[in-house]
VEXDREN-2710 file (C-alpha; in Angstrom, 1 decimal):
% VEXDREN-2710
k/r/px/py/pz
1/MET/0.0/0.0/0.0
2/PHE/1.2/3.5/-0.8
3/ASP/0.7/6.7/1.2
4/ARG/0.1/10.1/-0.4
5/PHE/3.9/10.6/-0.7
6/ASP/4.2/7.5/-2.7
7/ARG/6.0/5.5/0.0
8/ASN/5.3/1.8/0.0
9/ILE/4.0/1.1/3.5
10/ASN/4.7/-2.6/4.1
11/TYR/6.0/-2.7/7.7
12/LEU/4.0/-2.9/11.0
13/ARG/5.7/-2.5/14.3
14/ILE/3.6/-4.0/17.2
15/SER/4.1/-3.0/20.8
16/ILE/2.6/-5.8/22.8
17/THR/3.2/-4.4/26.3
18/ASP/4.1/-1.1/28.0
19/ARG/5.9/-3.1/30.8
20/CYS/9.6/-3.5/31.1
21/ASN/12.0/-5.2/33.5
22/LEU/14.6/-2.4/33.1
23/ARG/14.4/1.4/33.8
24/CYS/16.7/2.8/31.1
25/THR/17.4/6.5/31.8
26/TYR/16.4/7.6/28.3
27/CYS/13.1/5.7/28.4
28/MET/11.5/6.0/31.8
29/PRO/12.0/7.4/35.3
30/ALA/13.6/5.3/38.0
31/GLU/10.3/4.9/39.9
32/GLY/8.6/3.5/36.7
33/VAL/5.5/4.8/35.1
34/PRO/1.7/4.3/35.5
35/MET/0.9/1.0/33.8
36/MET/-2.1/0.5/31.4
37/HIS/-5.0/-1.4/32.8
38/HIS/-5.0/-5.1/31.8
39/GLU/-8.3/-4.7/29.9
40/ASP/-6.8/-1.9/27.8
41/ILE/-4.0/-4.1/26.4
42/LEU/-4.9/-5.9/23.1
43/ARG/-5.3/-9.6/23.4
44/TYR/-3.2/-11.8/21.2
45/VAL/-6.2/-12.7/19.0
46/GLU/-6.9/-9.0/18.5
47/ILE/-3.3/-8.4/17.5
48/VAL/-3.4/-11.3/15.0
49/ASP/-6.6/-10.0/13.5
50/VAL/-5.0/-6.6/12.9
51/VAL/-2.0/-8.2/11.3
52/LYS/-4.2/-10.2/9.0
53/VAL/-6.0/-7.0/7.8
54/ALA/-2.6/-5.2/7.5
55/ALA/-1.4/-8.1/5.3
56/GLU/-4.4/-7.6/3.0
57/PHE/-3.2/-4.0/2.6
58/GLY/0.3/-5.2/1.6
59/VAL/2.2/-5.5/4.9
60/THR/4.8/-8.2/4.7
61/LYS/7.1/-7.2/7.6
62/VAL/6.2/-7.3/11.3
63/ARG/8.3/-6.5/14.3
64/ILE/7.2/-7.3/17.9
65/THR/8.3/-4.7/20.5
66/GLY/7.3/-3.5/23.9
67/GLY/8.2/-2.2/26.5
68/GLU/10.0/-5.4/26.8
69/PRO/8.0/-8.0/24.8
70/LEU/9.5/-11.0/26.7
71/VAL/7.9/-9.9/29.9
72/ARG/4.4/-10.7/28.5
73/LYS/3.3/-14.3/29.1
74/GLY/3.0/-16.5/26.1
75/VAL/4.7/-14.3/23.5
76/ALA/5.9/-17.4/21.6
77/ASP/2.2/-18.2/21.0
78/LEU/1.8/-14.8/19.4
79/VAL/4.8/-15.4/17.3
80/GLU/3.5/-18.7/16.1
81/MET/0.1/-17.2/15.1
82/ILE/1.7/-14.3/13.2
83/ALA/4.2/-16.6/11.5
84/ALA/1.3/-18.7/10.2
85/ILE/0.0/-15.7/8.2
86/PRO/1.3/-16.5/4.6
87/GLU/1.8/-12.8/3.6
88/ILE/4.2/-12.1/6.5
89/THR/7.6/-13.0/5.2
90/ASP/9.7/-11.1/7.7
91/LEU/9.0/-11.5/11.4
92/SER/11.3/-10.1/14.0
93/MET/11.5/-8.8/17.6
94/THR/13.3/-6.0/19.5
95/THR/14.3/-7.0/23.0
96/ASN/16.6/-5.9/25.8
97/GLY/18.0/-9.4/25.8
98/THR/17.8/-10.0/29.5
99/LEU/15.3/-12.9/29.1
100/LEU/16.4/-14.1/25.8
101/GLU/18.5/-16.9/27.2
102/ARG/15.3/-18.5/28.5
103/TYR/13.2/-17.9/25.4
104/ALA/15.4/-17.9/22.3
105/GLY/14.8/-21.6/21.4
106/ASP/11.0/-21.3/21.8
107/LEU/10.8/-18.2/19.8
108/LYS/12.9/-19.7/16.9
109/ALA/10.7/-22.8/17.0
110/ALA/7.6/-20.7/16.9
111/GLY/8.7/-18.9/13.7
112/LEU/10.6/-15.8/14.7
113/GLN/13.2/-15.1/12.2
114/ARG/15.3/-12.2/13.5
115/VAL/16.1/-10.3/16.7
116/ASN/17.4/-6.9/17.5
117/ILE/19.0/-6.6/20.9
118/SER/19.5/-3.4/22.8
119/LEU/23.0/-3.0/24.2
120/ASP/24.5/0.5/24.9
121/THR/27.7/-0.5/26.8
122/MET/29.8/-3.5/27.6
123/ASP/30.9/-2.1/31.0
124/PRO/28.9/-3.7/33.8
125/VAL/28.9/-0.6/36.0
126/ARG/27.8/1.7/33.1
127/PHE/25.2/-0.8/32.0
128/HIS/23.7/-0.8/35.5
129/GLU/23.8/3.0/35.6
130/ILE/22.0/3.2/32.2
131/THR/19.4/0.5/32.9
132/ARG/19.2/1.1/36.6
133/LEU/18.3/-2.6/37.1
134/GLY/20.2/-4.6/34.5
135/ASP/23.1/-7.0/34.4
136/VAL/25.0/-6.9/31.1
137/ASN/26.0/-10.6/31.5
138/GLN/22.3/-11.6/31.1
139/VAL/22.3/-9.7/27.8
140/ILE/25.5/-11.4/26.6
141/ALA/24.0/-14.8/27.6
142/GLY/20.8/-13.9/25.6
143/ILE/22.9/-13.0/22.6
144/ASP/24.8/-16.3/22.7
145/ALA/21.5/-18.1/23.1
146/ALA/20.1/-16.3/20.0
147/ILE/23.2/-17.3/18.1
148/ALA/22.8/-20.9/19.2
149/ALA/19.2/-20.9/18.2
150/GLY/20.0/-20.0/14.7
151/PHE/18.7/-16.4/14.4
152/ALA/20.2/-14.5/11.5
153/PRO/20.9/-11.7/11.2
154/ILE/21.2/-10.7/14.9
155/LYS/21.4/-6.9/15.2
156/ILE/22.6/-4.9/18.1
157/ASN/20.9/-1.5/18.8
158/CYS/23.3/0.8/20.5
159/VAL/22.1/4.3/21.7
160/ILE/24.7/7.0/21.3
161/GLN/24.8/10.7/22.3
162/ASN/26.9/12.1/19.6
163/SER/29.3/9.7/17.8
164/VAL/30.1/6.1/17.1
165/ASP/33.6/7.0/18.5
166/GLU/32.2/7.3/22.1
167/PRO/34.0/4.7/24.4
168/ASP/30.8/2.7/25.1
169/ALA/29.9/2.6/21.4
170/LYS/33.4/1.4/20.4
171/LEU/33.3/-1.4/22.9
172/VAL/29.9/-2.5/21.7
173/GLY/31.2/-2.4/18.1
174/GLU/34.1/-4.6/19.0
175/PHE/31.9/-7.1/20.8
176/GLY/29.5/-7.2/17.8
177/LYS/32.4/-7.9/15.5
178/SER/33.7/-10.7/17.8
179/ARG/30.3/-12.4/17.6
180/GLY/29.6/-11.7/13.9
181/LEU/26.7/-9.4/14.7
182/GLN/25.4/-6.3/12.9
183/VAL/25.7/-3.2/15.1
184/ARG/23.3/-0.2/14.5
185/TYR/24.0/3.1/16.2
186/ILE/20.9/5.1/17.2
187/HIS/21.2/8.7/18.3
188/GLN/19.3/9.3/21.5
189/MET/15.9/10.7/20.4
190/ASP/13.5/13.1/22.1
191/LEU/9.8/12.8/21.4
192/ASP/8.9/16.1/23.0
193/SER/11.3/18.2/20.9
194/GLY/11.1/16.1/17.8
195/TYR/14.8/15.3/17.8
196/PHE/15.8/12.3/15.7
197/ARG/18.5/11.4/13.3
198/GLY/19.1/8.6/10.8
199/VAL/20.3/5.2/12.2
200/ILE/23.9/4.6/11.5
201/GLY/24.2/1.1/10.0
202/GLY/20.4/0.9/9.4
203/ASP/17.6/2.5/7.6
204/GLY/15.5/4.0/10.4
205/GLY/15.1/7.7/10.9
206/ASN/14.8/8.6/7.2
207/CYS/11.3/10.1/6.7
208/ALA/11.6/10.1/2.9
209/THR/11.7/6.3/2.8
210/CYS/9.7/5.5/5.9
211/ASN/7.6/2.3/5.3
212/ARG/6.0/1.7/8.6
213/LEU/2.9/2.0/10.7
214/ARG/2.8/1.2/14.4
215/LEU/0.3/-0.6/16.6
216/THR/0.4/0.4/20.2
217/SER/-0.3/-2.1/23.0
218/ASN/-3.6/-0.5/23.7
219/GLY/-4.8/-0.7/20.1
220/PHE/-4.0/2.5/18.3
221/ILE/-2.5/2.5/14.8
222/LYS/0.0/5.4/14.6
223/PRO/1.2/6.7/11.3
224/CYS/4.4/8.2/12.8
225/LEU/6.5/7.8/15.9
226/PHE/7.0/11.5/16.1
227/GLY/3.3/12.5/16.0
228/ASN/0.3/12.4/18.3
229/THR/-2.1/11.0/15.8
230/GLY/-3.5/7.5/16.4
231/TYR/-6.6/5.5/15.4
232/SER/-8.2/2.9/17.6
233/VAL/-8.7/-0.5/16.1
234/ARG/-11.3/-1.3/18.8
235/GLU/-13.4/1.8/18.0
236/LEU/-13.0/1.9/14.2
237/GLY/-12.0/-1.6/13.3
238/ALA/-8.6/-2.6/12.0
239/ARG/-9.4/-1.8/8.3
240/GLN/-10.6/1.8/9.0
241/ALA/-7.9/2.5/11.5
242/ILE/-5.2/1.4/9.0
243/GLU/-6.9/3.4/6.2
244/ASN/-7.0/6.5/8.4
245/ALA/-3.3/6.1/9.4
246/LEU/-2.3/5.6/5.8
247/ALA/-4.2/8.7/4.7
248/ASN/-2.7/10.8/7.4
249/LYS/0.9/9.6/7.5
250/PRO/3.0/12.8/7.5
251/GLU/5.8/13.6/5.1
252/CYS/8.1/14.0/8.1
253/GLY/7.9/13.5/11.8
254/SER/7.3/16.5/14.2
255/VAL/6.8/16.0/17.9
256/ASN/5.0/13.5/20.1
257/THR/3.7/14.9/23.4
258/THR/1.2/12.1/24.2
259/SER/3.3/9.0/24.3
260/GLU/6.7/7.7/25.5
261/PHE/9.2/5.2/24.1
262/TYR/8.2/2.5/26.6
263/ASN/4.6/2.3/25.2
264/LEU/5.4/2.9/21.5
265/GLY/8.1/0.3/20.9
266/GLY/10.6/2.9/19.6
END
Protein backbone atom coordinates (compact mmCIF):
# COMPACT_ATOMS: atom_id res chain seq x y z
CA MET A 1 0.00 0.00 0.00
CA PHE A 2 1.23 3.49 -0.82
CA ASP A 3 0.73 6.65 1.15
CA ARG A 4 0.11 10.10 -0.36
CA PHE A 5 3.87 10.64 -0.68
CA ASP A 6 4.24 7.45 -2.73
CA ARG A 7 6.02 5.52 0.02
CA ASN A 8 5.33 1.79 0.04
CA ILE A 9 4.03 1.05 3.55
CA ASN A 10 4.74 -2.64 4.13
CA TYR A 11 6.02 -2.71 7.72
CA LEU A 12 4.01 -2.93 10.97
CA ARG A 13 5.70 -2.50 14.34
CA ILE A 14 3.63 -3.96 17.18
CA SER A 15 4.05 -2.98 20.82
CA ILE A 16 2.57 -5.83 22.84
CA THR A 17 3.15 -4.39 26.32
CA ASP A 18 4.06 -1.15 28.05
CA ARG A 19 5.89 -3.07 30.79
CA CYS A 20 9.63 -3.55 31.07
CA ASN A 21 12.02 -5.20 33.50
CA LEU A 22 14.56 -2.37 33.10
CA ARG A 23 14.37 1.37 33.76
CA CYS A 24 16.67 2.82 31.13
CA THR A 25 17.43 6.48 31.80
CA TYR A 26 16.40 7.63 28.32
CA CYS A 27 13.13 5.67 28.39
CA MET A 28 11.46 6.02 31.78
CA PRO A 29 12.01 7.42 35.28
CA ALA A 30 13.59 5.30 38.01
CA GLU A 31 10.30 4.86 39.85
CA GLY A 32 8.62 3.53 36.73
CA VAL A 33 5.46 4.85 35.13
CA PRO A 34 1.71 4.28 35.53
CA MET A 35 0.89 1.03 33.75
CA MET A 36 -2.06 0.55 31.44
CA HIS A 37 -4.98 -1.42 32.80
CA HIS A 38 -5.01 -5.08 31.79
CA GLU A 39 -8.28 -4.71 29.89
CA ASP A 40 -6.81 -1.88 27.80
CA ILE A 41 -4.05 -4.08 26.38
CA LEU A 42 -4.87 -5.86 23.13
CA ARG A 43 -5.30 -9.60 23.44
CA TYR A 44 -3.18 -11.76 21.17
CA VAL A 45 -6.16 -12.70 19.02
CA GLU A 46 -6.89 -9.01 18.49
CA ILE A 47 -3.30 -8.37 17.45
CA VAL A 48 -3.40 -11.26 15.00
CA ASP A 49 -6.63 -9.95 13.50
CA VAL A 50 -4.98 -6.57 12.92
CA VAL A 51 -1.97 -8.23 11.27
CA LYS A 52 -4.24 -10.21 8.96
CA VAL A 53 -5.97 -7.04 7.82
CA ALA A 54 -2.62 -5.25 7.47
CA ALA A 55 -1.39 -8.15 5.33
CA GLU A 56 -4.36 -7.62 3.01
CA PHE A 57 -3.18 -4.03 2.57
CA GLY A 58 0.31 -5.24 1.64
CA VAL A 59 2.19 -5.48 4.92
CA THR A 60 4.83 -8.22 4.71
CA LYS A 61 7.11 -7.24 7.58
CA VAL A 62 6.22 -7.33 11.29
CA ARG A 63 8.33 -6.47 14.31
CA ILE A 64 7.23 -7.25 17.87
CA THR A 65 8.31 -4.72 20.49
CA GLY A 66 7.35 -3.47 23.95
CA GLY A 67 8.17 -2.18 26.55
CA GLU A 68 10.04 -5.42 26.77
CA PRO A 69 8.04 -8.01 24.80
CA LEU A 70 9.46 -11.00 26.65
CA VAL A 71 7.87 -9.94 29.94
CA ARG A 72 4.44 -10.68 28.46
CA LYS A 73 3.35 -14.25 29.08
CA GLY A 74 3.00 -16.54 26.09
CA VAL A 75 4.74 -14.33 23.53
CA ALA A 76 5.92 -17.41 21.61
CA ASP A 77 2.25 -18.24 21.01
CA LEU A 78 1.76 -14.84 19.40
CA VAL A 79 4.85 -15.37 17.25
CA GLU A 80 3.47 -18.69 16.07
CA MET A 81 0.12 -17.16 15.13
CA ILE A 82 1.69 -14.31 13.18
CA ALA A 83 4.20 -16.64 11.51
CA ALA A 84 1.25 -18.66 10.20
CA ILE A 85 -0.02 -15.70 8.16
CA PRO A 86 1.29 -16.46 4.64
CA GLU A 87 1.82 -12.83 3.60
CA ILE A 88 4.16 -12.11 6.53
CA THR A 89 7.60 -13.03 5.23
CA ASP A 90 9.73 -11.08 7.72
CA LEU A 91 8.98 -11.54 11.44
CA SER A 92 11.32 -10.07 14.01
CA MET A 93 11.52 -8.78 17.57
CA THR A 94 13.31 -6.02 19.45
CA THR A 95 14.29 -7.01 22.99
CA ASN A 96 16.61 -5.87 25.75
CA GLY A 97 17.98 -9.41 25.78
CA THR A 98 17.81 -10.03 29.52
CA LEU A 99 15.26 -12.85 29.15
CA LEU A 100 16.42 -14.12 25.78
CA GLU A 101 18.54 -16.94 27.16
CA ARG A 102 15.34 -18.49 28.48
CA TYR A 103 13.16 -17.94 25.41
CA ALA A 104 15.40 -17.91 22.32
CA GLY A 105 14.81 -21.56 21.43
CA ASP A 106 11.04 -21.34 21.83
CA LEU A 107 10.85 -18.15 19.76
CA LYS A 108 12.87 -19.66 16.92
CA ALA A 109 10.73 -22.80 16.95
CA ALA A 110 7.59 -20.65 16.85
CA GLY A 111 8.73 -18.93 13.68
CA LEU A 112 10.57 -15.77 14.75
CA GLN A 113 13.25 -15.06 12.16
CA ARG A 114 15.34 -12.19 13.48
CA VAL A 115 16.11 -10.34 16.70
CA ASN A 116 17.41 -6.86 17.48
CA ILE A 117 18.96 -6.63 20.92
CA SER A 118 19.52 -3.37 22.80
CA LEU A 119 23.04 -2.97 24.17
CA ASP A 120 24.50 0.46 24.92
CA THR A 121 27.70 -0.51 26.75
CA MET A 122 29.81 -3.52 27.64
CA ASP A 123 30.88 -2.10 31.00
CA PRO A 124 28.87 -3.74 33.82
CA VAL A 125 28.87 -0.61 35.99
CA ARG A 126 27.83 1.67 33.12
CA PHE A 127 25.18 -0.85 32.05
CA HIS A 128 23.67 -0.83 35.52
CA GLU A 129 23.76 2.98 35.56
CA ILE A 130 21.96 3.24 32.20
CA THR A 131 19.38 0.53 32.86
CA ARG A 132 19.15 1.05 36.65
CA LEU A 133 18.28 -2.64 37.10
CA GLY A 134 20.21 -4.57 34.47
CA ASP A 135 23.07 -7.05 34.37
CA VAL A 136 25.02 -6.92 31.10
CA ASN A 137 25.98 -10.58 31.51
CA GLN A 138 22.32 -11.55 31.12
CA VAL A 139 22.26 -9.74 27.79
CA ILE A 140 25.45 -11.42 26.63
CA ALA A 141 23.98 -14.81 27.59
CA GLY A 142 20.84 -13.90 25.65
CA ILE A 143 22.87 -12.98 22.58
CA ASP A 144 24.75 -16.26 22.73
CA ALA A 145 21.45 -18.13 23.09
CA ALA A 146 20.09 -16.33 20.02
CA ILE A 147 23.20 -17.31 18.05
CA ALA A 148 22.85 -20.92 19.19
CA ALA A 149 19.15 -20.93 18.25
CA GLY A 150 20.05 -19.95 14.68
CA PHE A 151 18.69 -16.41 14.42
CA ALA A 152 20.20 -14.51 11.50
CA PRO A 153 20.95 -11.75 11.24
CA ILE A 154 21.21 -10.67 14.86
CA LYS A 155 21.42 -6.91 15.18
CA ILE A 156 22.59 -4.86 18.13
CA ASN A 157 20.90 -1.51 18.81
CA CYS A 158 23.34 0.84 20.53
CA VAL A 159 22.13 4.26 21.66
CA ILE A 160 24.74 7.02 21.30
CA GLN A 161 24.81 10.65 22.33
CA ASN A 162 26.93 12.13 19.56
CA SER A 163 29.29 9.74 17.83
CA VAL A 164 30.15 6.12 17.11
CA ASP A 165 33.57 6.97 18.53
CA GLU A 166 32.21 7.25 22.06
CA PRO A 167 33.98 4.73 24.37
CA ASP A 168 30.81 2.71 25.06
CA ALA A 169 29.89 2.59 21.38
CA LYS A 170 33.37 1.44 20.38
CA LEU A 171 33.28 -1.40 22.93
CA VAL A 172 29.86 -2.52 21.69
CA GLY A 173 31.17 -2.42 18.13
CA GLU A 174 34.14 -4.58 19.04
CA PHE A 175 31.88 -7.05 20.81
CA GLY A 176 29.54 -7.22 17.84
CA LYS A 177 32.43 -7.90 15.50
CA SER A 178 33.69 -10.69 17.76
CA ARG A 179 30.27 -12.39 17.60
CA GLY A 180 29.57 -11.70 13.91
CA LEU A 181 26.69 -9.36 14.71
CA GLN A 182 25.43 -6.26 12.93
CA VAL A 183 25.65 -3.15 15.11
CA ARG A 184 23.30 -0.21 14.51
CA TYR A 185 23.97 3.10 16.23
CA ILE A 186 20.90 5.13 17.18
CA HIS A 187 21.18 8.73 18.30
CA GLN A 188 19.25 9.28 21.50
CA MET A 189 15.89 10.66 20.42
CA ASP A 190 13.55 13.12 22.13
CA LEU A 191 9.84 12.80 21.38
CA ASP A 192 8.89 16.13 22.98
CA SER A 193 11.33 18.19 20.95
CA GLY A 194 11.09 16.09 17.81
CA TYR A 195 14.81 15.34 17.78
CA PHE A 196 15.83 12.32 15.74
CA ARG A 197 18.53 11.42 13.26
CA GLY A 198 19.12 8.59 10.84
CA VAL A 199 20.26 5.25 12.19
CA ILE A 200 23.93 4.57 11.52
CA GLY A 201 24.18 1.10 10.03
CA GLY A 202 20.43 0.86 9.44
CA ASP A 203 17.58 2.51 7.57
CA GLY A 204 15.52 3.99 10.40
CA GLY A 205 15.07 7.71 10.92
CA ASN A 206 14.80 8.58 7.23
CA CYS A 207 11.35 10.09 6.72
CA ALA A 208 11.65 10.10 2.92
CA THR A 209 11.75 6.31 2.83
CA CYS A 210 9.69 5.47 5.94
CA ASN A 211 7.65 2.34 5.26
CA ARG A 212 6.03 1.69 8.63
CA LEU A 213 2.91 1.98 10.70
CA ARG A 214 2.77 1.24 14.43
CA LEU A 215 0.26 -0.62 16.57
CA THR A 216 0.37 0.37 20.22
CA SER A 217 -0.28 -2.11 22.99
CA ASN A 218 -3.64 -0.47 23.73
CA GLY A 219 -4.77 -0.71 20.13
CA PHE A 220 -3.97 2.50 18.26
CA ILE A 221 -2.54 2.52 14.75
CA LYS A 222 -0.03 5.36 14.62
CA PRO A 223 1.23 6.65 11.28
CA CYS A 224 4.40 8.16 12.78
CA LEU A 225 6.53 7.75 15.92
CA PHE A 226 6.99 11.53 16.06
CA GLY A 227 3.34 12.50 16.01
CA ASN A 228 0.32 12.45 18.32
CA THR A 229 -2.10 10.95 15.82
CA GLY A 230 -3.49 7.46 16.39
CA TYR A 231 -6.59 5.49 15.37
CA SER A 232 -8.22 2.92 17.61
CA VAL A 233 -8.70 -0.52 16.11
CA ARG A 234 -11.30 -1.29 18.77
CA GLU A 235 -13.40 1.76 17.97
CA LEU A 236 -12.95 1.92 14.21
CA GLY A 237 -12.05 -1.64 13.31
CA ALA A 238 -8.63 -2.59 11.97
CA ARG A 239 -9.40 -1.78 8.34
CA GLN A 240 -10.64 1.76 8.96
CA ALA A 241 -7.88 2.48 11.47
CA ILE A 242 -5.24 1.42 8.96
CA GLU A 243 -6.87 3.42 6.17
CA ASN A 244 -6.98 6.52 8.39
CA ALA A 245 -3.35 6.12 9.44
CA LEU A 246 -2.26 5.64 5.84
CA ALA A 247 -4.17 8.71 4.66
CA ASN A 248 -2.70 10.84 7.43
CA LYS A 249 0.89 9.63 7.50
CA PRO A 250 2.95 12.84 7.51
CA GLU A 251 5.77 13.61 5.13
CA CYS A 252 8.08 14.03 8.10
CA GLY A 253 7.93 13.51 11.84
CA SER A 254 7.32 16.46 14.16
CA VAL A 255 6.79 15.98 17.90
CA ASN A 256 5.01 13.47 20.12
CA THR A 257 3.68 14.88 23.38
CA THR A 258 1.19 12.12 24.20
CA SER A 259 3.34 8.97 24.28
CA GLU A 260 6.68 7.66 25.51
CA PHE A 261 9.15 5.18 24.05
CA TYR A 262 8.19 2.49 26.56
CA ASN A 263 4.63 2.30 25.20
CA LEU A 264 5.41 2.90 21.54
CA GLY A 265 8.10 0.32 20.88
CA GLY A 266 10.61 2.87 19.57
